[in-house]
Structures are given as C-alpha cells and as structure tokens.
C-alpha positions, 0 to 999 in steps of 0.5 A: 500500500502507498499514500498514492492509492485510495487509502486516506492519509491519516498523518501528514508531516509537512516541512517539519523542523525541530531542535532541542532547546538552545541547539541547532536543528535536529530535524530539517524540512521533513515531509512524509505521509502515513495512510490508513492500514499502512506501515511506514518505516523510518530508517537511519543511523544513530543520531539521524533524528529518528527518535527526535521525529517521534518526539516532535510528532508526539508533542514532546518537542516543539516544532521550529517550522512546518506542520503536523496534520492528523486525520485532517486536523492541524495538531502542530501545537497541540499538547501531548495528552490531547494528541493521545486522546485524538488517537496518536499514540507512541510506544517509546524506546526501551519500553519504560515499564514501571517495574514494581507495578503489575502487568495489569497496572501498567496496562491500565496506565495507558487507558486514561482516555477511558476516564469516566467509562469504567466499562469501556476501560475493562472492555479494552483491557479484555481486548488487549489480553485477547491480543496478548494471551501471555499477558493475561497469564501474567497479569498479576506479575510485577512488570520488572520480572518479565522477559524483554519480549514480554515487556515489549508486549506490555508496552504495545498493550499499554498503547493499545489501551488508548485505542490508537488511530495511528501508532508510533513505534520507537525501536521495538527490537531494542535489546531483544534476542533475535527470536523475540525480535521476530515474534515482535515483528509478527505482532506489529505486522498483525496490527498493521493487517488489522488496519492500524497505521504504523510509523516505525522507527527501527535500527534493524533495517532488514526487519523493518523493510520486511514488514513495511509498505514504504520507507524513508531514510533520514541522515542528519535530520533530513530525508535523503531517500524514500520509496517502497520497501521493495525499492529501498531494500534493492537500493545499493546505498541502503544495503551498504549503509543499513543492511550490512551488505 
C-alpha cells in the first residue's frame, strides 16, 4: 500500500523542523505521509533524528517550522495528552515499564482516555489480553520480572489501551534476542493487517523493510531517500549503509 492509492492519509508531516532547546536543528524540512492500514518505516543511523521525529510528532518537542496534520486536523501545537486522546499514540524506546507495578497496572496506565467509562476501560483491557494471551497469564506479575519480549508486549498493550488511530513505534527490537525480535515483528505486522497505521522507527533495517509498505531514510535530520520497501531494500546505498551488505 502507498499514500498514492485510495487509502486516506491519516498523518501528514509537512516541512517539519525541530531542535532541542538552545541547539541547532535536529530535524530539517521533513515531509512524509502515513495512510490508513499502512506501515511506514523510518530508517537511519544513530543520531539521524529518528527518535527526535517521534518526539516532535508526539508533542514532546516543539516544532521550529512546518506542520503536523492528523486525520485532517492541524495538531502542530497541540499538547501531548490531547494528541493521545485524538488517537496518536507512541510506544517509546526501551519500553519504560514501571517495574514494581503489575502487568495489569501498567496496562491500565495507558487507558486514561477511558476516564469516566469504567466499562469501556475493562472492555479494552479484555481486548488487549485477547491480543496478548501471555499477558493475561501474567497479569498479576510485577512488570520488572518479565522477559524483554514480554515487556515489549506490555508496552504495545499499554498503547493499545488508548485505542490508537495511528501508532508510533520507537525501536521495538531494542535489546531483544533475535527470536523475540521476530515474534515482535509478527505482532506489529498483525496490527498493521488489522488496519492500524504504523510509523516505525527501527535500527534493524532488514526487519523493518520486511514488514513495511514504504520507507524513508533520514541522515542528519533530513530525508535523503524514500520509496517502497521493495525499492529501498534493492537500493545499493541502503544495503551498504543499513543492511550490512
């Protein structure tokens, strides 16, 4: 799928520039689109600006210029929590569990969009447990005692508690064993197949391109290549720089 087909564009990033306080721009003139039911991968070396892009899209870092449009609404200056309420939800790098809390308690932290609707909260929790049966088995277990793969499930489940209309994934394979990485990407592919649009930041370019519809490559905060996942996987420069060939 691509944003050029009939699927509606869910997230539009137009000429986006951003910087950390007092510093030079980390992102410069970044433009990309994410359509419904599409997975777009953002590739690049460490320091290319990938995580900064997600922080800016989530509202954790202000824009210097450009704009962000989500489901037809300009959210460029919207507070982070309001973006989550609208359905733009991020899964952070490193999972960021509250280790002493149980699996269920960590999941419920993602359900604050259900404030005032306890029945809706419980219904969504049941749906997350159906999506991740292993978490249901460990619902009372301290999150800090889980394996890395199980913690990644909690992070994804916590995001799904917010009933996202688009998901921003930051390095989901970080710190995971190879088999667990494959399992994690099967889950991500299943979420995309269900129609959920996903913007994926990932250092493991081969895994990202295997599940992506399209991809963009960042270098020093700028988009230096874009195309279908097949096109970029066949690119000699991408293969040498990001696939280790």
